[in-house]
N, C-alpha and C positions, 0 to 999 in steps of 0.2 A: 520413515523418520527424515530420509533425505526428501522427500517432496514435501512434508510438513514444513521443514527449514526451510525451504525454496520460497511456499506460499507464506509464511512468516516475513520473510524480507519483501516478498511481493505486498503483503499488507500494510508495512509500515512505510513502503514508498508511496507517494502523494500523486495523484492526478489534478492537474488546475481546471477550473471552471469557472465562470460565471453564470449565473442562472437564478431559477426560483425553484426553491426545494419541493413546493407542493404541486408544480409541473412535472418534475423528473421524478420518477420512484421506481423506473428497471434500468440494469445497466447490464448489457453482455456484450463480450468480445472474446477472438480468438487471442490465445495467449503464448508466447513461446519464450522460455525461461531458459538463458545459456549460462552456465557457472562454471568457473575455474576455482576448485575448492584451494586450501592451504597447501595439500599434498602435491598440487600441480595435476590433478586428475580434472578431467572436465565431464559436466553433466548436461544433458540437454533434456526439457520437459516440453510437451506438448499439450494443448486442450482448449476447452472453452469454459468461460467463467459466465454463471447467471447469478445476480443480484437483485433482488426485490427489498425495497426500504421498508415495505409494509409489513412483510413477513420476517424480517431480521434473519434472513436466512441466506448464505454465501454458499453455493454449488460448483463445484471444481469439477468437469467432465473430462478427465485427463485421458489421453488418447495413448500417449509415446512417454516414457519407455514400456509403460503397461497399462492396461485398461483399469482404472481406479476411480472414484467416484469417492469425491470429499465434501463432507458437508459441515459448515461451521456456524455454529449458535452463538446466543451470548452466552451458553454455559457450556457448549460441548464441541469439540474436534473428532468427526467421526469419520473414518477412512475404509472405504472397503475394496477388496481387490480379490479378485476370484472367488467371490462368495464370502471370502473371510472378513470378517469386521473389527475392527479395532477402535477405541475411542478413549478419549483422554480430555482435560478439562480446559474450557477456554474461558472467557470472562466478556464483560459488555465492552470494555475499551478495545477489546480485538477488532470488533465490527466498526464501534464508532470511530475508529483513525485508520479503518480501511482505506484505500485509494479509491473504490467504489463508492463506499459512503460520503467520504467529503466531497468528492465529485458531485453525487446527486443534492446534497444539502447545501452546496455553496459554501464550505468552510477552510477551500484551499489555501486562502489567501496568506495566512501564516502559520501553515501546519496545523489547522485546526486549534491554535492555541489561543486564541481571542475567548473569553469568558471562561478560561481555564485557569489553574492555580498559578501559572507561569505569568510573569508580568516581563515587559518591554526595559531592557536596562541600557541600551546604548541603540543608536542608530547612525549608520554610515552612510555615504555615497560615494562612489567610485566609477566617474564616468555618469554611463547610463543605469550602473546597477544601483541597488538599494539593498543594504545589509542590515537586518535586524536582529538583535542578540536578544532573546528571552532567556530568562534563569527563573528556577524553581523558587518557590516560599521557603523561607528558612528550615522551616521544618522536614523540608524533604531534601536538603541539601546534603545530607549523609549518603542518599541513594540515589540521587537524580542530578545530572549536570545539565549546563548550560546548553542552548539551541541556537544554531546561527540559521535563520534563512535569507536567500537573497532572491531577487527578482531584476528582471527586465523587462521595460514597459508592462509590467504588471502583470508580468506571466511569471511563476515560478522557474527559478533557474537552477538553484541547489540547495542541500540542506547537509549541516554540519553538526553531529551529534557529540559530545563530550560524556565523559564520566565526571566524578563529582572532584576528581582532581586536577580536572582540567585535560585529559588526554584525550584525543579524537578516537572514538570507536565505530564512527561510521561517516560517509559521505555518498549523497544521492545528487544525481544530475538529471533533469528532464528536458528531453530534445524532440524535434520534429512534430510540433504542435498540429492539430487538426481543428477545426470547427465542426461539431454534429449537432444540430437544431441550436441551440443557444449555450451549449457548452464547448469551451476553448481546453481540449485536453492534449497532453503530450502522449505520442505513439512509443516513444521509448525512453526506459530508465535506465540509468545506471548506478549501480550501487557497489561500494568498495565497504566491506566490513575488516575492522583492523582485530588483530590478536598479538599484542606485543609488535614485535616487529614483522610478524607476517598478515597477509590480508589475502582475502577471498574477493573475488568479482563476478557480480552477477546482473545479466543485462537483460531485461525484459520487454520483449516487442507485444503492443497490441496491434490486432488488424479486426478489418470487419466489424467495428464496433457499433452497436445498435442502442439508443436511446428508448426506454418505454415499449419496447417489443410488445405486441398482443401476441396470445398464444404461447405455447410452451410452458402453460402453466404447470404441468408434472415437474420441469426442472426447476424452477424458481421456487414452487414450493414442494420439494421433492419428500415425498411420504416414506417415511422408515417402517418396515415392517415390525 
């Protein structure tokens, strides 16, 4: 359950990019997730992520704290540890708004919100920073809150999500950008999730990123028995 929560936070975190979605179809990276929970305890997760946009399957090969294989599709979240398999439901939006899918499809600019039911309701400028507020349609305002997206020099800087009452529920910050092929990608993402007056912190780092890797087909399209 802990790894699932960490990956869910990782998934909602975004990666910046510029590029052609038809040219970029695979994303691979070594990932390290450092977490401080609301109870003050620390967790560390390490592994490798494989994602192919054509197969719509994300595979996490976790090496620490326990050897675990996690496969996420449009309908299922499957975890295999020591031969024991557990599964739960997923949905299409899980992958649609994942960092790796947004990276490959070029939808990071506004958190993938262009073309969604959300609309821009305010735009501000603070020095070199552009802050755009996106609001849900009326029919979703009982369950969804606004989202603020900030960028500097056309690179995603931060993201603040609110609940319907206007309370901040999470903040994400994107740092240490690198360019791989034609993609501009942050290698460090800091996430704060708020639970009333308490909060958890998660730092995700990406290393050895590969775009459009050839080979390793067994990982990108892992076949379950």
